C-alpha positions in Angstrom: 0.0 -0.1 -0.1 1.5 3.5 -1.0 1.8 5.9 1.9 -1.0 8.6 2.0 0.3 12.0 1.9 1.1 13.6 5.3 1.2 10.2 7.2 3.9 7.7 8.1 1.8 4.5 7.3 2.4 2.3 4.1 5.2 2.4 1.6 6.6 5.4 -0.1 6.5 5.8 -3.8 10.1 4.8 -4.1 9.6 1.8 -2.0 6.5 0.9 -3.7 8.2 0.9 -7.0 11.1 -1.1 -5.7 8.8 -3.7 -4.5 7.1 -4.0 -7.8 10.3 -4.5 -9.4 11.2 -7.1 -7.1 7.9 -8.8 -7.9 8.4 -8.6 -11.6 11.9 -10.0 -11.2 10.7 -13.1 -9.3 8.1 -13.6 -12.0 5.4 -13.3 -9.4 2.3 -11.4 -10.4 -0.2 -9.4 -8.1 -3.5 -11.6 -7.7 -7.0 -10.6 -7.4 -9.2 -11.3 -4.5 -9.8 -15.1 -3.9 -13.5 -14.9 -4.5 -13.0 -13.1 -7.8 -10.7 -15.5 -9.4 -11.4 -16.8 -12.9 -10.1 -19.8 -14.7 -9.4 -20.3 -18.5 -12.9 -21.8 -18.8 -14.3 -18.7 -17.4 -12.4 -16.4 -19.6 -13.3 -18.2 -22.7 -17.0 -17.2 -22.7 -16.3 -13.6 -21.9 -13.7 -13.5 -24.5 -15.8 -15.1 -27.3 -18.9 -13.1 -26.4 -16.8 -9.8 -26.9 -15.5 -11.0 -30.3 -19.0 -12.2 -31.6 -20.3 -8.8 -30.5 -17.5 -7.2 -32.6 -18.6 -9.3 -35.6 -16.2 -12.3 -35.5 -17.5 -15.0 -37.9 -19.3 -18.1 -36.3 -16.8 -20.3 -38.2 -13.8 -18.5 -36.8 -15.5 -18.8 -33.2 -15.7 -22.6 -33.6 -12.1 -22.7 -34.7 -11.0 -21.0 -31.4 -13.1 -23.2 -29.4 -11.6 -26.2 -31.0 -8.0 -24.8 -30.1 -9.2 -24.0 -26.6 -10.7 -27.3 -25.9 -7.7 -29.2 -27.3 -4.9 -27.3 -25.7 -5.7 -24.6 -23.2 -8.4 -25.9 -20.9 -6.8 -29.4 -20.4 -3.4 -27.8 -19.8 -4.5 -25.2 -17.2 -7.4 -26.8 -15.8 -8.7 -24.9 -12.6 -5.5 -22.8 -12.3 -6.8 -19.1 -11.6 -5.7 -16.9 -14.7 -4.0 -14.5 -12.3 -1.6 -17.3 -11.2 -0.5 -18.1 -14.9 3.2 -16.8 -15.3 5.6 -16.5 -18.1 7.2 -19.6 -17.1 3.7 -21.4 -17.5 3.3 -20.1 -20.9 6.8 -21.4 -21.9 6.0 -24.6 -20.4 2.7 -24.9 -22.5 4.8 -24.0 -25.6 7.3 -26.7 -24.8 4.3 -29.1 -24.2 3.0 -28.2 -27.7 6.2 -28.7 -29.3 6.7 -32.2 -27.6 3.2 -32.9 -28.9 4.5 -32.3 -32.6 2.8 -29.0 -33.3 4.5 -26.8 -35.9 5.7 -23.4 -35.0 2.7 -21.7 -36.7 0.3 -23.9 -34.8 2.0 -23.0 -31.5 1.8 -19.4 -32.5 -2.0 -19.7 -33.1 -2.5 -21.3 -29.6 -0.2 -18.8 -27.8 -1.7 -15.9 -29.8 -5.3 -16.9 -28.7 -4.3 -17.4 -25.0 -2.7 -13.9 -25.0 -5.7 -12.4 -26.5 -8.0 -14.1 -23.8 -5.7 -12.9 -21.0 -6.0 -9.4 -22.5 -9.7 -9.8 -21.9 -9.1 -11.1 -18.5 -7.0 -8.1 -17.6 -9.5 -5.6 -18.9 -12.2 -7.2 -16.7 -9.7 -7.0 -13.7 -9.1 -10.7 -13.3 -5.4 -10.3 -13.4 -2.8 -7.4 -13.2 -0.4 -8.6 -16.1 -0.8 -10.5 -19.3 2.2 -13.1 -19.0 1.9 -13.9 -22.8 2.8 -10.4 -23.6 6.5 -10.9 -22.5 7.0 -14.3 -24.1 8.8 -14.7 -27.4 6.5 -16.8 -29.6 8.0 -19.2 -31.9 8.9 -18.2 -35.4 8.0 -20.2 -38.5 11.1 -21.5 -39.9 11.7 -20.2 -43.6 12.6 -23.6 -44.8 9.4 -25.1 -43.1 7.3 -26.5 -46.0 3.4 -25.8 -46.4 2.1 -29.1 -47.0 -0.7 -28.9 -49.6 -3.2 -32.0 -49.8 -5.5 -32.5 -52.9 -7.0 -35.3 -55.0 -5.7 -36.0 -58.4 -8.5 -36.3 -61.0 -8.3 -40.1 -61.0 -8.6 -40.1 -57.2 -11.6 -37.8 -57.3 -13.4 -40.0 -59.7 -12.6 -43.2 -57.6 -14.2 -41.3 -54.6 -17.4 -40.2 -56.6 -18.0 -43.8 -57.7 -17.8 -45.0 -54.1 -20.4 -42.7 -52.8 -23.6 -44.5 -51.8 -26.1 -45.0 -54.7 -29.3 -43.8 -52.7 -31.0 -40.3 -52.5 -28.7 -38.9 -50.0 -25.6 -40.3 -51.5 -26.8 -38.7 -54.8 -26.9 -35.3 -52.9 -23.4 -35.6 -51.3 -21.8 -36.9 -54.7 -23.1 -33.7 -56.3 -21.8 -31.8 -53.5 -18.3 -33.2 -53.8 -18.1 -32.8 -57.4 -19.4 -29.1 -57.0 -16.7 -28.5 -54.3 -13.8 -30.0 -56.5 -14.9 -28.2 -59.6 -15.7 -24.7 -58.0 -13.4 -24.4 -55.0 -16.1 -23.3 -52.7 -15.7 -23.8 -48.9 -17.8 -26.5 -47.2 -19.9 -23.7 -45.4 -20.3 -21.7 -48.8 -21.7 -24.8 -50.6 -24.2 -25.5 -47.7 -25.2 -22.0 -47.9 -26.0 -22.3 -51.5 -29.7 -21.7 -52.5 -31.2 -22.4 -55.9 -31.3 -18.7 -56.7 -27.6 -18.6 -56.4 -27.1 -20.9 -59.4 -27.4 -18.8 -62.6 -27.8 -21.4 -65.3 -27.8 -18.8 -68.3 -24.8 -16.7 -67.1 -23.1 -20.2 -66.2 -22.1 -18.9 -62.7 -22.5 -19.8 -59.0 -22.9 -16.7 -56.8 -21.5 -17.1 -53.3 -23.6 -15.0 -51.2 -24.0 -16.7 -47.8 -22.5 -19.5 -45.6 -24.1 -22.1 -43.4 -21.9 -23.2 -40.4 -22.8 -24.7 -37.1 -26.5 -25.0 -38.0 -26.8 -21.2 -38.9 -26.6 -19.1 -41.7 -24.1 -16.2 -41.9 -22.4 -13.8 -44.4 -19.3 -14.9 -46.2 -16.0 -14.9 -44.6 -14.8 -11.6 -46.0 -15.8 -9.2 -48.6 -13.8 -11.0 -51.4 -15.5 -14.1 -50.4 -18.6 -12.8 -52.0 -18.0 -13.7 -55.4 -19.1 -15.4 -58.8 -17.5 -18.8 -59.7 -17.7 -20.3 -63.1 -20.2 -23.1 -63.7 -18.8 -25.7 -65.7 -21.0 -28.0 -67.9 -20.6 -31.4 -65.8 -21.4 -29.4 -62.6 -24.3 -27.7 -64.2 -25.8 -31.0 -65.4 -25.6 -32.7 -62.1 -27.2 -29.7 -60.4 -30.0 -29.8 -62.8 -30.7 -33.4 -62.3 -30.5 -32.9 -58.6 -33.1 -29.9 -58.9 -35.4 -32.2 -60.8 -35.5 -35.0 -58.1 -35.4 -32.8 -54.8 -38.6 -32.0 -53.1 -37.2 -28.6 -52.4 -37.3 -26.6 -55.6 -38.0 -23.0 -54.5 -35.7 -20.3 -55.2 -34.8 -19.8 -51.6 -34.4 -23.5 -50.9 -31.0 -24.9 -50.1 -29.2 -26.7 -52.9 -27.7 -29.5 -50.9 -30.3 -30.6 -48.3 -31.4 -34.1 -47.1 -34.0 -35.7 -49.5 -36.1 -36.7 -46.5 -35.3 -33.9 -44.1 -36.7 -30.6 -43.1 -35.5 -28.5 -45.9 -32.5 -27.3 -44.0 -28.9 -27.8 -45.5 -27.1 -31.0 -44.7 -24.9 -31.2 -41.6 -21.4 -30.2 -42.3 -19.8 -32.6 -39.8 -21.8 -35.3 -41.1 -20.8 -34.5 -44.7 -17.1 -34.6 -43.9 -17.6 -38.1 -42.0 -19.3 -39.7 -45.0 -16.6 -38.3 -47.3 -13.9 -40.0 -45.3 -15.9 -43.2 -45.6 -16.0 -42.7 -49.4 -12.2 -42.3 -49.3 -11.7 -45.3 -47.3 -13.9 -47.5 -49.7 -12.1 -46.0 -52.7 -8.7 -46.9 -51.3 -7.6 -43.2 -51.6 -5.3 -41.4 -49.0 -6.9 -39.7 -46.5 -7.5 -35.8 -47.1 -9.9 -33.4 -45.6 -13.0 -32.3 -47.2 -11.5 -28.7 -47.4 -8.8 -30.3 -49.5 -11.2 -30.5 -52.5 -10.7 -26.9 -52.5 -7.1 -27.3 -53.1 -7.9 -29.7 -55.8 -9.6 -27.0 -57.6 -6.8 -24.6 -56.9 -4.0 -26.9 -58.1 -5.9 -28.1 -61.3 -6.7 -24.5 -62.3 -3.1 -23.2 -61.5 -1.9 -25.8 -64.1 -3.8 -24.3 -66.9 -1.6 -21.6 -68.4 -4.8 -19.7 -69.3 -5.6 -19.1 -65.6 -3.6 -16.2 -64.1 -3.0 -16.1 -60.3 -5.1 -13.1 -60.2 -8.2 -14.9 -61.8 -7.7 -17.7 -59.5 -7.6 -15.5 -56.5 -11.0 -14.2 -57.5 -12.4 -17.6 -57.9 -11.3 -18.8 -54.3 -12.3 -15.6 -52.8 -8.8 -14.8 -51.3 -8.5 -11.2 -50.0 -4.6 -11.7 -49.9 -2.7 -12.6 -53.1 -0.2 -14.4 -51.0 -2.8 -16.9 -49.8 -3.2 -17.8 -53.6 0.5 -18.0 -54.1 0.6 -21.4 -52.7 -0.6 -22.9 -55.9 1.8 -20.8 -58.0 4.4 -23.6 -58.2 1.8 -25.8 -60.0 1.7 -23.3 -62.7 3.4 -24.5 -66.0 5.9 -22.4 -67.7 6.8 -23.7 -71.1 8.6 -20.5 -72.1 11.2 -21.0 -69.2 11.8 -24.6 -70.1 12.3 -23.7 -73.8 15.0 -21.1 -72.7 16.9 -23.6 -70.6 16.7 -26.0 -73.7 17.9 -23.4 -76.0 20.9 -22.5 -73.7 22.0 -26.1 -73.4 21.5 -27.1 -76.9 25.2 -26.6 -77.9 25.9 -29.1 -74.9 23.6 -31.6 -76.5 24.9 -31.3 -80.0 28.6 -31.4 -78.6 27.8 -34.7 -76.9 26.0 -36.2 -80.1 29.1 -35.3 -82.0 31.3 -37.0 -79.5 29.0 -40.0 -79.6 29.2 -40.3 -83.4 33.0 -40.0 -83.4 33.2 -42.8 -81.0 31.0 -45.2 -83.1 33.0 -48.1 -84.5 31.0 -47.7 -88.0 
């Protein structure tokens, strides 16, 4: 307690500052009153409520909850947040590394923890944020970004192995559309028949359906038009002819004997995994169908990275650049061939001179 002016009780300002430096040096942080202490689980709800009120997308919130449930709540348990120190943060990071998480994944977990503890600090539940003083891991420049996708042959195998029943037909059309448009799962489930423009040969992405609720697209660039190839158009036309939900506002991908709501995203992904298994195709995520579209289109010399960025709905060109090394460049190959032609000619002459004929 700082000494009130005109009295001899308590610490002087100099003494108080010295005591604070001692506490910081010992990595001991002031705590709140015992009855007002909060755990990570308590902070989660307060933090996510603030973010949702600020406009955070429901899909992002679900991703945050997944990280929290997988790493933060199990690690810290009932430990009050005002007792978490920088040493605890370092120990968490070490545990994440030993569990096999890559530097970027560890950064994501630690960044989320830091944001949550900032919320706790603003609420008065702790005095200092221990993550603020911790050096988060950096992504090594040589660390490759693994890109998983299906080849065209693998895609056809998976489509053939999907069940031959009404629900199987809906999901087979869904998988084909995902691979030939690059739409995210939530964007596909948010499609309505009015978004399919048969005459303009386009699909318009105007909404998403995530966690059982409709939402706006992920970003402004996610609201876009995507070309509608003939094969997809034909399958969608056949699906419209057999579905009981043909209204303009009806979802495209809904259970044939359901309530008219879009399919459940989690169930779609699980049945996709079963189809991969039956087709004896390596395991990939449903989201990797989007990468299938990206890699296949990047290989076409007529499709620029800027065009592909627009089709995929990326706000940052750097995100689309992951497909750049799939793009062919016959001109550069021709240059190399031209430069090394004298070497080839010289070798051919040498071979001829060594011939016994």
